[in-house]
MDAnalysis code that builds the backbone (N, CA, C; Angstrom):
import MDAnalysis as mda
import numpy as np

u = mda.Universe.empty(333, n_residues=111, atom_resindex=np.repeat(np.arange(111), 3), trajectory=True)
u.add_TopologyAttr("name", ["N", "CA", "C"] * 111)
u.add_TopologyAttr("resid", np.arange(1, 112))
u.add_TopologyAttr("resname", ["MET", "LYS", "LYS", "TRP", "LYS", "CYS", "GLY", "GLY", "CYS", "GLY", "PHE", "VAL", "TRP", "ASP", "GLY", "GLU", "THR", "ALA", "PRO", "ALA", "ALA", "CYS", "PRO", "LYS", "CYS", "GLY", "ALA", "PRO", "ALA", "GLU", "LYS", "PHE", "GLU", "ALA", "MET", "ASP", "GLU", "ALA", "ALA", "ALA", "ASN", "LEU", "VAL", "GLU", "ARG", "SER", "ARG", "HIS", "THR", "ASN", "SER", "LEU", "HIS", "ALA", "ARG", "LEU", "ILE", "ALA", "LEU", "SER", "ARG", "ASP", "VAL", "GLU", "ALA", "VAL", "CYS", "LYS", "ASP", "GLY", "ILE", "ALA", "ASP", "ALA", "LEU", "ASP", "PRO", "GLY", "CYS", "VAL", "ASP", "VAL", "PHE", "GLU", "LYS", "SER", "LEU", "ALA", "HIS", "ALA", "TYR", "GLU", "VAL", "MET", "LYS", "MET", "ALA", "MET", "THR", "GLU", "MET", "ALA", "VAL", "HIS", "VAL", "GLY", "LYS", "GLY", "LYS", "TRP", "GLY"])
u.atoms.positions = np.array([
    [-23.891, -36.085, -11.395],
    [-24.692, -35.137, -10.555],
    [-24.910, -33.877, -11.236],
    [-26.052, -33.287, -11.163],
    [-26.375, -32.068, -11.825],
    [-25.770, -30.878, -10.979],
    [-25.726, -29.781, -11.717],
    [-25.313, -28.525, -11.084],
    [-26.353, -27.515, -11.393],
    [-26.697, -26.710, -10.383],
    [-27.695, -25.682, -10.396],
    [-27.120, -24.345, -10.060],
    [-27.415, -23.275, -10.855],
    [-26.858, -21.991, -10.564],
    [-27.984, -21.094, -10.103],
    [-27.637, -20.400, -9.037],
    [-28.585, -19.411, -8.427],
    [-28.634, -18.179, -9.276],
    [-29.805, -17.759, -9.666],
    [-30.011, -16.524, -10.451],
    [-29.819, -15.259, -9.638],
    [-29.787, -15.428, -8.300],
    [-29.634, -14.261, -7.462],
    [-28.161, -13.926, -7.220],
    [-27.364, -14.898, -6.915],
    [-25.936, -14.604, -6.587],
    [-24.948, -15.399, -7.364],
    [-25.330, -16.378, -8.112],
    [-24.438, -17.201, -8.874],
    [-23.847, -18.415, -8.194],
    [-24.350, -18.719, -6.972],
    [-23.895, -19.889, -6.203],
    [-24.208, -21.139, -7.061],
    [-23.267, -22.096, -7.086],
    [-23.482, -23.347, -7.827],
    [-23.710, -24.463, -6.801],
    [-24.893, -25.149, -6.974],
    [-25.294, -26.253, -6.128],
    [-25.162, -27.548, -6.847],
    [-24.555, -28.534, -6.160],
    [-24.443, -29.920, -6.755],
    [-25.555, -30.781, -6.172],
    [-26.375, -31.292, -7.011],
    [-27.404, -32.221, -6.541],
    [-28.435, -32.613, -7.573],
    [-29.200, -33.571, -7.350],
    [-30.234, -33.974, -8.330],
    [-31.305, -32.948, -8.536],
    [-31.532, -32.116, -7.482],
    [-32.586, -31.067, -7.543],
    [-31.926, -29.849, -6.947],
    [-32.494, -28.674, -7.243],
    [-32.088, -27.410, -6.650],
    [-32.392, -27.418, -5.122],
    [-31.618, -26.681, -4.348],
    [-31.947, -26.663, -2.933],
    [-33.235, -25.825, -2.693],
    [-33.849, -26.035, -1.586],
    [-35.055, -25.266, -1.249],
    [-34.772, -23.757, -1.167],
    [-33.586, -23.390, -0.719],
    [-33.120, -22.005, -0.677],
    [-31.637, -21.956, -0.899],
    [-31.180, -20.891, -1.515],
    [-29.747, -20.700, -1.759],
    [-29.007, -20.642, -0.411],
    [-28.013, -21.434, -0.197],
    [-27.185, -21.291, 1.028],
    [-26.499, -19.973, 1.180],
    [-26.238, -19.253, 0.026],
    [-25.531, -18.025, 0.117],
    [-26.461, -16.791, 0.270],
    [-27.487, -16.687, -0.599],
    [-28.309, -15.481, -0.555],
    [-29.756, -15.687, -0.138],
    [-30.152, -17.025, 0.044],
    [-31.491, -17.329, 0.530],
    [-32.560, -17.308, -0.561],
    [-32.172, -17.166, -1.819],
    [-33.138, -17.171, -2.937],
    [-33.848, -18.503, -2.951],
    [-35.172, -18.549, -3.329],
    [-35.912, -19.749, -3.375],
    [-35.463, -20.711, -4.536],
    [-35.798, -21.911, -4.511],
    [-35.438, -22.903, -5.491],
    [-35.777, -22.438, -6.872],
    [-36.813, -21.690, -7.011],
    [-37.299, -21.216, -8.369],
    [-36.235, -20.304, -8.999],
    [-35.338, -19.771, -8.260],
    [-34.307, -18.887, -8.817],
    [-33.147, -19.674, -9.401],
    [-33.111, -21.033, -9.170],
    [-32.021, -21.824, -9.687],
    [-32.334, -22.347, -11.083],
    [-31.325, -22.379, -11.939],
    [-31.423, -22.965, -13.236],
    [-30.443, -24.133, -13.358],
    [-30.865, -25.211, -13.982],
    [-29.917, -26.318, -14.217],
    [-28.919, -25.907, -15.230],
    [-27.644, -26.212, -14.949],
    [-26.585, -25.861, -15.887],
    [-26.518, -26.920, -16.967],
    [-26.224, -26.501, -18.176],
    [-26.037, -27.547, -19.230],
    [-24.812, -28.336, -18.942],
    [-24.698, -29.515, -19.623],
    [-23.552, -30.418, -19.356],
    [-22.195, -29.801, -19.573],
    [-22.079, -29.004, -20.628],
    [-20.803, -28.424, -20.909],
    [-20.371, -27.437, -19.820],
    [-21.337, -26.597, -19.415],
    [-21.032, -25.609, -18.349],
    [-20.767, -26.328, -17.026],
    [-21.510, -27.350, -16.711],
    [-21.306, -28.082, -15.507],
    [-19.967, -28.803, -15.480],
    [-19.562, -29.359, -16.597],
    [-18.248, -29.967, -16.678],
    [-17.116, -28.974, -16.551],
    [-17.273, -27.822, -17.124],
    [-16.266, -26.759, -16.984],
    [-16.123, -26.295, -15.533],
    [-17.211, -26.162, -14.863],
    [-17.157, -25.782, -13.458],
    [-16.469, -26.889, -12.610],
    [-16.816, -28.115, -12.898],
    [-16.215, -29.249, -12.096],
    [-14.723, -29.302, -12.378],
    [-14.362, -29.212, -13.613],
    [-12.885, -29.294, -13.925],
    [-12.193, -28.090, -13.325],
    [-12.733, -26.899, -13.391],
    [-12.054, -25.683, -12.954],
    [-11.960, -25.706, -11.428],
    [-12.767, -26.405, -10.739],
    [-12.662, -26.444, -9.239],
    [-11.328, -26.978, -8.813],
    [-10.810, -27.935, -9.601],
    [-9.479, -28.528, -9.236],
    [-8.409, -27.431, -9.503],
    [-8.376, -26.838, -10.681],
    [-7.397, -25.841, -11.039],
    [-7.458, -24.696, -10.104],
    [-8.708, -24.187, -9.776],
    [-8.796, -23.067, -8.918],
    [-8.246, -23.354, -7.484],
    [-8.411, -24.627, -7.025],
    [-7.901, -25.023, -5.733],
    [-6.363, -25.026, -5.780],
    [-5.795, -25.387, -6.968],
    [-4.359, -25.380, -7.121],
    [-3.812, -23.895, -7.075],
    [-4.577, -23.014, -7.752],
    [-4.180, -21.579, -7.661],
    [-4.283, -21.087, -6.253],
    [-5.270, -21.479, -5.487],
    [-5.418, -21.043, -4.097],
    [-4.215, -21.533, -3.248],
    [-3.844, -22.782, -3.466],
    [-2.688, -23.319, -2.792],
    [-1.402, -22.558, -3.140],
    [-1.249, -22.216, -4.457],
    [-0.094, -21.467, -4.885],
    [-0.045, -20.130, -4.247],
    [-1.177, -19.471, -4.121],
    [-1.238, -18.155, -3.398],
    [-0.841, -18.302, -1.967],
    [-1.335, -19.349, -1.314],
    [-0.965, -19.568, 0.083],
    [0.516, -19.849, 0.247],
    [1.057, -20.682, -0.602],
    [2.475, -20.952, -0.587],
    [3.304, -19.692, -0.822],
    [2.841, -18.859, -1.762],
    [3.597, -17.631, -2.021],
    [3.611, -16.729, -0.799],
    [2.496, -16.755, -0.031],
    [2.473, -15.960, 1.228],
    [3.466, -16.529, 2.234],
    [3.611, -17.811, 2.228],
    [4.602, -18.482, 3.096],
    [6.016, -18.067, 2.724],
    [6.307, -18.120, 1.413],
    [7.606, -17.719, 0.940],
    [7.897, -16.224, 1.271],
    [6.846, -15.440, 1.122],
    [6.920, -14.022, 1.470],
    [7.375, -13.832, 2.951],
    [6.764, -14.538, 3.817],
    [7.099, -14.461, 5.258],
    [8.529, -14.907, 5.494],
    [8.973, -15.959, 4.883],
    [10.324, -16.450, 5.057],
    [11.338, -15.384, 4.529],
    [11.027, -14.861, 3.393],
    [11.922, -13.888, 2.793],
    [12.043, -12.602, 3.686],
    [10.919, -12.150, 4.214],
    [10.981, -10.936, 5.085],
    [11.768, -11.265, 6.289],
    [11.655, -12.482, 6.851],
    [12.478, -12.816, 8.012],
    [13.941, -12.892, 7.618],
    [14.310, -13.422, 6.477],
    [15.655, -13.457, 6.042],
    [16.204, -12.123, 5.753],
    [15.432, -11.186, 5.218],
    [15.915, -9.847, 4.967],
    [16.177, -9.180, 6.290],
    [15.296, -9.334, 7.254],
    [15.508, -8.742, 8.568],
    [16.714, -9.299, 9.270],
    [16.946, -10.579, 9.112],
    [18.102, -11.213, 9.727],
    [19.438, -10.686, 9.136],
    [19.450, -10.466, 7.863],
    [20.595, -9.697, 7.200],
    [21.932, -10.334, 7.551],
    [22.108, -11.635, 7.411],
    [23.322, -12.324, 7.773],
    [24.487, -11.698, 6.922],
    [24.253, -11.617, 5.640],
    [25.286, -11.019, 4.714],
    [24.566, -10.566, 3.470],
    [25.294, -9.725, 2.662],
    [24.615, -9.173, 1.468],
    [24.147, -10.244, 0.488],
    [24.812, -11.376, 0.350],
    [24.412, -12.443, -0.530],
    [23.041, -13.032, -0.104],
    [22.904, -13.245, 1.189],
    [21.678, -13.822, 1.728],
    [20.530, -12.848, 1.462],
    [20.773, -11.594, 1.793],
    [19.764, -10.574, 1.601],
    [19.300, -10.515, 0.125],
    [20.280, -10.588, -0.746],
    [19.964, -10.551, -2.164],
    [19.030, -11.734, -2.587],
    [19.343, -12.884, -2.134],
    [18.533, -14.052, -2.401],
    [17.116, -13.895, -1.878],
    [16.978, -13.416, -0.627],
    [15.650, -13.218, -0.057],
    [14.921, -12.092, -0.761],
    [15.568, -11.018, -1.124],
    [14.894, -9.899, -1.870],
    [14.379, -10.411, -3.209],
    [15.237, -11.080, -3.946],
    [14.787, -11.632, -5.288],
    [13.677, -12.640, -5.109],
    [13.784, -13.496, -4.182],
    [12.757, -14.506, -3.911],
    [11.443, -13.874, -3.539],
    [11.486, -12.821, -2.740],
    [10.318, -12.092, -2.311],
    [9.613, -11.485, -3.569],
    [10.373, -10.870, -4.446],
    [9.770, -10.280, -5.653],
    [9.090, -11.381, -6.527],
    [9.766, -12.501, -6.689],
    [9.210, -13.638, -7.492],
    [7.918, -14.218, -6.830],
    [8.012, -14.329, -5.495],
    [6.828, -14.882, -4.779],
    [5.608, -13.926, -5.007],
    [5.844, -12.641, -4.959],
    [4.744, -11.652, -5.172],
    [4.238, -11.797, -6.546],
    [5.151, -11.915, -7.564],
    [4.705, -12.070, -8.958],
    [3.837, -13.361, -9.156],
    [4.264, -14.401, -8.638],
    [3.582, -15.765, -8.724],
    [2.181, -15.560, -8.067],
    [2.123, -14.985, -6.903],
    [0.842, -14.791, -6.142],
    [-0.081, -13.950, -7.044],
    [0.386, -12.839, -7.628],
    [-0.449, -11.964, -8.401],
    [-0.949, -12.664, -9.697],
    [-0.051, -13.458, -10.281],
    [-0.418, -14.169, -11.515],
    [-1.572, -15.181, -11.204],
    [-1.421, -15.928, -10.104],
    [-2.423, -16.871, -9.716],
    [-3.782, -16.159, -9.434],
    [-3.709, -15.021, -8.737],
    [-4.900, -14.308, -8.450],
    [-5.589, -13.796, -9.732],
    [-4.762, -13.299, -10.654],
    [-5.336, -12.784, -11.927],
    [-5.979, -13.980, -12.696],
    [-5.321, -15.129, -12.701],
    [-5.922, -16.259, -13.417],
    [-7.262, -16.655, -12.814],
    [-7.307, -16.645, -11.469],
    [-8.596, -16.966, -10.861],
    [-9.667, -15.954, -11.217],
    [-9.312, -14.685, -11.324],
    [-10.226, -13.671, -11.724],
    [-10.748, -13.867, -13.161],
    [-9.843, -14.315, -14.008],
    [-10.229, -14.653, -15.373],
    [-11.213, -15.847, -15.392],
    [-10.946, -16.846, -14.575],
    [-11.901, -17.968, -14.470],
    [-13.238, -17.526, -14.054],
    [-13.333, -16.634, -13.089],
    [-14.666, -16.159, -12.611],
    [-15.358, -15.469, -13.802],
    [-14.645, -14.664, -14.514],
    [-15.273, -13.971, -15.683],
    [-15.752, -14.885, -16.805],
    [-15.077, -16.076, -16.898],
    [-15.427, -16.985, -17.973],
    [-16.423, -18.110, -17.455],
    [-16.877, -17.942, -16.216],
    [-17.805, -18.962, -15.714],
    [-17.112, -20.272, -15.240],
    [-15.833, -20.194, -15.151],
    [-15.048, -21.391, -14.666],
    [-14.912, -21.357, -13.122],
    [-16.034, -21.219, -12.502],
    [-15.960, -21.090, -11.096],
    [-17.348, -21.690, -10.506],
    [-17.361, -22.187, -9.398],
    [-18.631, -22.600, -8.816],
    [-18.503, -23.684, -7.785],
])
């Protein structure tokens, strides 16, 4: 299946022909350009990795919530220490995944 990129907003459309209008910005079909095979394959492959990064971000947010609850519970210093360290790691993982997704956008590995 071909991929078409909107010249107005960068939206990537999958189909044998460009859409009549861009679903994102409303640009007409004439604003779409067919992506070459290498670029289209890169977008398709990156969709999977980007979805994994998005899941990692969501899971990190879940860990963050659990850790904050554990810190507030404050059963004992050892527990608080585990939750505080885990919270810091979850934040780092989330920020790394977000940064990698931003790199993907900059390299055209998005769509």
